[in-house]
Backbone bond lengths (Angstrom), bond angles and torsions (degrees), N, CA, C in turn:
res aa  C-N    CA-C-N  psi(-1)  N-CA   C-N-CA  omega(-1)  CA-C   N-CA-C  phi
1 M - - - 1.468 - - 1.524 108.14 -
2 W 1.268 119.32 -39.66 1.466 120.28 -176.88 1.613 110.98 -70.96
3 I 1.309 115.48 -33.41 1.454 119.81 178.74 1.478 110.73 -60.63
4 G 1.264 120.15 -41.19 1.457 124.92 179.54 1.555 108.75 -63.35
5 Q 1.339 118.08 -40.01 1.449 119.62 177.53 1.535 111.64 -67.92
6 A 1.299 117.96 -36.76 1.443 121.23 179.41 1.504 111.04 -64.29
7 W 1.309 116.76 -41.67 1.522 120.62 177.97 1.522 108.33 -64.71
8 A 1.262 116.50 -39.12 1.493 117.98 -179.09 1.515 112.04 -67.35
9 Q 1.282 119.21 -34.66 1.442 122.06 -179.85 1.592 111.82 -76.15
10 G 1.324 114.55 -25.96 1.504 119.52 -176.97 1.523 113.66 -76.37
11 T 1.228 120.67 -10.82 1.465 120.51 -177.62 1.505 107.56 -86.92
12 G 1.334 117.04 98.52 1.428 124.79 -177.85 1.523 113.50 -98.24
13 G 1.338 113.27 -18.15 1.472 116.15 -176.24 1.541 113.87 92.93
14 V 1.295 116.68 175.54 1.461 122.83 -177.16 1.552 109.62 -70.18
15 G 1.238 119.48 -40.09 1.460 123.87 -176.07 1.525 111.76 -63.52
16 G 1.277 119.09 -36.62 1.467 123.54 178.32 1.504 112.16 -69.26
17 D 1.326 118.89 -34.88 1.464 123.44 177.15 1.514 111.36 -67.70
18 M 1.301 117.27 -45.10 1.445 120.22 179.30 1.556 113.37 -68.64
19 L 1.263 116.36 -30.60 1.462 119.51 176.74 1.531 111.76 -67.79
20 G 1.379 114.61 -32.98 1.409 118.66 175.74 1.499 119.77 -67.34
21 L 1.409 114.30 -23.97 1.419 121.00 175.66 1.484 115.65 -86.04
22 L 1.324 117.76 -10.78 1.471 122.95 -179.52 1.528 111.87 -57.76
23 P 1.335 122.29 -49.95 1.432 118.66 -179.45 1.555 115.08 -59.49
24 I 1.335 117.19 -34.27 1.440 121.65 178.11 1.504 111.37 -66.01
25 V 1.345 116.39 -44.99 1.465 120.85 178.50 1.533 109.38 -64.67
26 L 1.321 118.45 -40.78 1.483 120.79 178.49 1.521 110.04 -62.10
27 M 1.368 119.00 -39.14 1.431 119.94 179.28 1.536 111.00 -65.23
28 F 1.279 118.70 -38.79 1.478 119.51 177.26 1.571 112.45 -66.48
29 V 1.322 117.47 -35.44 1.420 122.41 178.72 1.574 108.80 -65.67
30 V 1.288 116.08 -46.37 1.461 122.59 -178.96 1.554 107.68 -64.91
31 L 1.343 116.94 -43.55 1.473 120.64 179.93 1.533 109.65 -59.95
32 Y 1.331 118.25 -41.16 1.496 121.64 179.50 1.503 110.10 -61.78
33 F 1.345 117.40 -49.21 1.459 118.36 -174.52 1.524 114.04 -75.22
34 L 1.312 118.72 -24.73 1.508 121.39 -177.93 1.506 110.19 -93.17
35 M 1.292 122.77 -30.52 1.442 121.10 -173.59 1.575 114.18 -119.05
36 I 1.361 116.92 -53.56 1.397 120.28 -170.66 1.546 112.61 -72.20
37 R 1.276 117.92 -42.79 1.465 120.95 -178.07 1.504 112.25 -66.04
38 P 1.357 120.75 -48.88 1.451 120.23 176.80 1.548 113.63 -59.57
39 Q 1.308 116.81 -36.07 1.453 122.37 -178.99 1.552 108.01 -67.05
40 M 1.281 118.24 -40.89 1.451 121.31 178.10 1.503 110.90 -65.91
41 K 1.313 117.83 -37.35 1.458 122.93 177.82 1.537 110.42 -62.01
42 R 1.342 114.55 -47.35 1.504 119.64 179.63 1.500 111.75 -61.73
43 A 1.321 115.57 -39.95 1.465 119.45 178.51 1.507 113.22 -65.55
44 K 1.322 117.19 -36.87 1.447 121.75 175.83 1.556 112.28 -65.97
45 E 1.351 114.71 -40.67 1.477 119.26 177.49 1.514 111.80 -65.42
46 H 1.372 115.74 -40.32 1.490 119.28 -179.30 1.492 109.08 -66.96
47 K 1.340 120.29 -41.04 1.422 120.84 179.12 1.530 111.88 -63.07
48 A 1.318 116.95 -40.82 1.509 119.99 175.80 1.482 111.37 -62.49
49 M 1.311 118.76 -38.19 1.490 123.28 179.84 1.492 108.14 -65.55
50 I 1.319 120.08 -45.23 1.449 125.65 -179.32 1.580 110.40 -60.22
51 E 1.312 112.92 -44.34 1.501 117.05 -177.68 1.547 109.90 -70.92
52 A 1.329 120.19 -23.37 1.435 121.30 -176.07 1.569 111.53 -93.09
53 L 1.329 118.28 6.26 1.475 121.70 179.27 1.536 109.43 -60.45
54 Q 1.329 115.51 138.21 1.469 121.44 177.33 1.490 108.49 -132.71
55 K 1.307 114.36 160.44 1.484 121.94 177.73 1.559 106.65 -63.89
56 G 1.350 114.54 132.18 1.443 118.96 -179.89 1.526 113.13 100.25
57 D 1.347 118.63 -12.31 1.435 120.50 178.65 1.546 109.36 -69.17
58 E 1.316 118.29 144.57 1.453 124.24 177.20 1.528 106.58 -99.18
59 V 1.308 117.85 123.88 1.440 124.06 -171.66 1.556 112.52 -129.88
60 V 1.319 115.18 161.46 1.406 124.74 170.30 1.543 110.42 -119.19
61 T 1.308 118.49 129.20 1.479 119.99 -177.91 1.505 108.96 -90.01
62 S 1.320 118.06 173.60 1.434 123.71 -178.12 1.536 109.54 -69.22
63 G 1.314 118.58 -23.26 1.410 120.51 175.96 1.565 117.28 -85.68
64 G 1.340 113.34 -0.80 1.432 120.74 178.98 1.502 115.44 93.10
65 M 1.310 116.65 3.18 1.482 119.57 176.42 1.471 111.93 -71.91
66 V 1.311 120.28 135.19 1.448 124.00 -179.91 1.521 106.59 -114.53
67 G 1.375 116.67 132.27 1.434 119.43 179.55 1.510 110.74 -165.13
68 R 1.285 113.92 176.67 1.469 124.01 178.38 1.510 110.85 -105.26
69 V 1.280 118.60 133.60 1.496 124.23 -178.35 1.536 105.91 -68.92
70 S 1.352 114.93 123.21 1.452 122.98 175.97 1.512 113.51 -106.92
71 K 1.324 118.20 -36.54 1.411 123.83 176.64 1.519 111.02 -139.87
72 I 1.370 115.73 145.12 1.462 119.39 -178.75 1.535 105.82 -127.57
73 G 1.363 114.00 128.37 1.459 121.30 174.29 1.516 109.20 -115.99
74 D 1.326 117.29 -173.37 1.430 119.60 179.62 1.498 111.46 -67.98
75 N 1.344 118.71 -44.71 1.457 122.90 -177.11 1.545 114.87 -112.37
76 Y 1.342 115.12 -15.99 1.484 118.39 -174.74 1.513 110.52 -126.15
77 V 1.345 116.62 153.97 1.467 125.38 175.03 1.521 107.87 -125.88
78 A 1.285 117.80 136.14 1.438 123.69 175.02 1.540 107.98 -96.61
79 L 1.327 116.49 125.71 1.491 122.46 -178.15 1.458 109.05 -112.00
80 Q 1.279 118.43 132.84 1.480 123.31 171.12 1.551 106.42 -90.35
81 V 1.296 115.12 113.12 1.460 120.74 -178.35 1.524 112.72 -100.34
82 A 1.307 119.85 -17.63 1.437 124.35 176.79 1.554 106.52 -158.73
83 D 1.292 116.82 178.14 1.494 119.77 177.67 1.555 106.35 -64.86
84 N 1.323 114.85 127.67 1.449 125.21 178.46 1.581 113.72 58.65
85 V 1.297 115.56 25.42 1.469 120.34 176.99 1.524 108.44 -126.37
86 E 1.318 118.48 116.12 1.461 124.77 177.45 1.505 109.86 -122.65
87 I 1.295 115.52 141.50 1.431 120.58 173.75 1.544 108.27 -124.77
88 T 1.284 116.89 153.80 1.440 121.72 179.81 1.526 108.04 -111.50
89 V 1.304 116.94 128.83 1.446 121.53 179.49 1.548 107.86 -131.11
90 Q 1.319 115.64 157.42 1.460 119.67 175.60 1.544 110.47 -71.32
91 R 1.293 115.79 147.15 1.486 122.27 -175.52 1.566 109.85 -57.58
92 P 1.304 120.30 -46.28 1.464 118.86 -179.46 1.549 116.65 -64.29
93 S 1.321 115.66 -16.19 1.433 118.59 179.25 1.559 112.59 -75.15
94 V 1.307 116.47 -12.72 1.465 119.10 176.15 1.528 107.91 -74.42
95 Q 1.333 116.11 120.54 1.424 120.00 -174.77 1.512 115.31 -102.44
96 L 1.385 115.77 -26.43 1.452 118.05 -174.59 1.515 110.29 -150.40
97 V 1.288 117.66 136.17 1.453 122.23 172.97 1.521 107.18 -98.99
98 L 1.314 115.63 119.50 1.486 122.01 -179.35 1.552 111.12 -81.19
99 P 1.312 116.31 157.16 1.481 120.29 175.96 1.522 110.07 -63.30
100 K 1.291 114.93 148.92 1.505 119.34 177.82 1.528 113.31 -56.43
101 G 1.262 117.52 138.66 1.470 120.79 179.91 1.473 116.04 85.88
102 T 1.334 118.57 4.01 1.455 122.49 176.57 1.510 111.75 -64.52
103 L 1.350 116.03 -43.22 1.477 123.22 -179.32 1.524 107.25 -96.43
104 K 1.296 117.46 104.32 1.447 120.95 -179.81 1.532 111.93 -97.06
105 A 1.319 118.13 -18.48 1.476 120.62 -174.21 1.531 111.96 -78.14
106 L 1.336 117.59 -24.29 1.472 118.63 -175.82 1.479 111.44 -79.21
């Protein structure tokens, strides 16, 4: 007898089901605007910065190395970190381009 009553109470109709999905849809919309969209914007800015690298730019790598760009290839960049010392890093590992004149010792 109780099972019949439970089934009778469970029929809310189509409008009740859609209203139950509304909080989940709103969570995805908020997640998109607070996390995904800003991350995509930063990735686009980083890609533009990597493509605009030129010889002589002063940069900081993701590992914290600071140097001046001496050679640029398709996938790699050679950085002069001291007199007669060059290292080769991948282009995406360059995190920041410093203002000109920041490195005076090189």
